N, C-alpha and C positions, 0 to 999 in steps of 0.2 A: 268723899274720902278718896285718896289716891289709890289706884289698883295696886295690888301686891303681886309679886312674881311667885312667891311661896308663902302660903299661909295655913293656919291651923284653925279648926273650928271644933267646939264652940268658942266664940270670941266675941266680945262686945265691939271690937274695933275693925273686924273684917267685914266688908260688904262686897268689894269687887276684887277678883283675882284674874289676872291674865297670865296664867301658868298652871301651878298645882295647888289644889286645896286638899289638905289632909283633914278628914272630918271623923268625929266619933258619933255624938248624938246631942242634939240640942233639945232640951226639955220644951214641951209645948208652951208653957208659960213664959219662957225666955227665948223663944225661937225668933231669930232675925234672918230674914231671907238673904241669900248670897248669890251673886252672879259670877260664874266661872266660865272664862274662855280658855279652854285647855282641858285639863285633867282633874276630875273630882274623884278622890279616893276615900272610901268609907271603911272604917275598921271597927265596927261594933261586933264583937265577938259572939254576941247572942245568936247571930246569923248562922253559926256553925251547927247549933243544936236544933234550930227551928225546922229545917226540911225533914229530918226523920220524924220529929214530933208531929208535924202537920200530916205526913203521909200515913201515920198510924191513927191519928185521932179524927181526921176529917174524911168523910166519904165524898167522892168527886161530885155527886149530885147536890151536895149541901154547900159547896164553895160559893161564897156570895160577897159581892163588893157593895151592896146597896146600903149598908149601915154606916158608911163613912160620910163625913160632912164634905161638901164640895168647897175647895179652897180656891179663892180668887188667884189668878196667875201672879199678880203682883205680890202676893204673900207666900210665893213658893220659891225654893232655890231654883235657879236657872243654870243648867250646865250646857254650854255650847261646845261640844267636843265629845269627850269620853267619860262615862261614869263607870268606874270600876270599884266594886264594893263587895263585902261579905253579905250585907243586908242594907237596905235603905228604909230608914224609919222616919224620914222627914218629907214633907210635901215637896215634890220635886218635878220640874219640867226639864226633860232631857231632850236636846236637839242633837242627835248624832248616834253614837253607839253606847249602849247600856249592857254591861256585863256584871251580873250580880250572882252570888251563890244562892242567896235566899229571896231574891227579887224585892218587891216593894211591899212591906208588911205594916199594917196598922197606920197607913197614911195614904193620902190622895197622891196619885202619880200619873203623869202624862209623858208619853214618849213619842217623838217624831223621828223615826229612823229605825234602827235595829236593836232588838232586845234579845239577849242570849243568857240562858241560865242552865246549869247542870241539873236542876231539879225542876222548878216551875217558875212561871212568870205571872205576876198579879198586876194588872193595870186597869186604871179607870178609863184612860183614853190611850189609844195607840194608833198612829198612822205609820204603817211600814210593815216590818216583819218581826214576828214573835216566835222564838225557837226555844223549846225546852222538852226534854225527854218525857217528863211525867205529865205536866199540865200547863195550859195557857188559859188564863181566866181574865176576862175583861168586861166592861160595861159598854164602851163605845170603841169599835175596832174598825179600821179601814186598812185592808192589806191582806197579809197572809199569816196564819197561825199553823205551826207545825209542832206536834207533840202526840203523846198517846191519847190525851183527853184535851179537847179544845172547847171553850165555852165563851160566848159573847152575846149579850142581850141585843145590843144595837150594832149589827155586823154588816159590813159590805166587803166582800172579797172572797177568799178561798181558804178553807180549813182542810188540813191533811192530818189524819190521825186515826187511831182505832175507833174513837167515838167523838163526834163533833156536834155541837149544839149551837144554834143561833136563834134569833127571834122568829125566824120563818120555819125552820124545820130541824130535825135531829137525824143524823145519818152516820153510819160507819164509813171508814176510809177517806171519802172525799165529800165535803159539803161546800155550798157556795151561796151567795146571795149578792146581787148587783143592784137591787132596787131599793128605794127608800122605804124604811119600815115605818109602820104606823106606831106611834107611841101612845101611852095611856091618855095623854093630853088631847090627841087627835080623835080618839075614839068617842 
C-alpha cells in the first residue's frame, strides 16, 4: 500500500505513514501493525484515569511485566520519530522519542531512545533514557533510569532515584550494573 501523509487508526487500509498517524486503539483480534515515519499520536482517554488508579492500587514492589506475551517485532507498530500519546495500549517499537501520560499499559513495548512520562514508564525493553517522577519499570534495560522508584530485571546502566532495583542489587539513590547478568536459562 502507498504510504499516507496523514492517517487515522484503527483502519483496515492504513499500513505505512510518512507523516502523522492519529490513533485510538485497535482491538487485539483486529490489530494490524503500522509503520510510522514521523509522528504517532494516541488519543485513548482511558490513560487520563489510569495513573492515579495505578498509584493507589499497586505497591511499587508488586509492579511486574513478566505476565505479558512477547510479541514479534514484525507484529508491532513501528514508530520512527516521535510517539506522543495519553496511553499506549498497542504493541509498539519506538525508535526516537516517546512521551506518554500513562506509558505503555497492557501491551508489549520496546523503546530505542528517550522515554518521558509525567507519572511512570513501563517498558519490556528500553535502550536509552527513561525519565518519570514516580517509577520506571522494565524487563530488559540498557541505559539510564531516573525516577523515585526504578526497577529492571535485566539491567545494564545507571539508575538514579530514591529506590533502585536491578538483577544484581537494590540500593537507594544510585544503582548501577555494567556486567552481563545470568538469566534463569544460564543457571
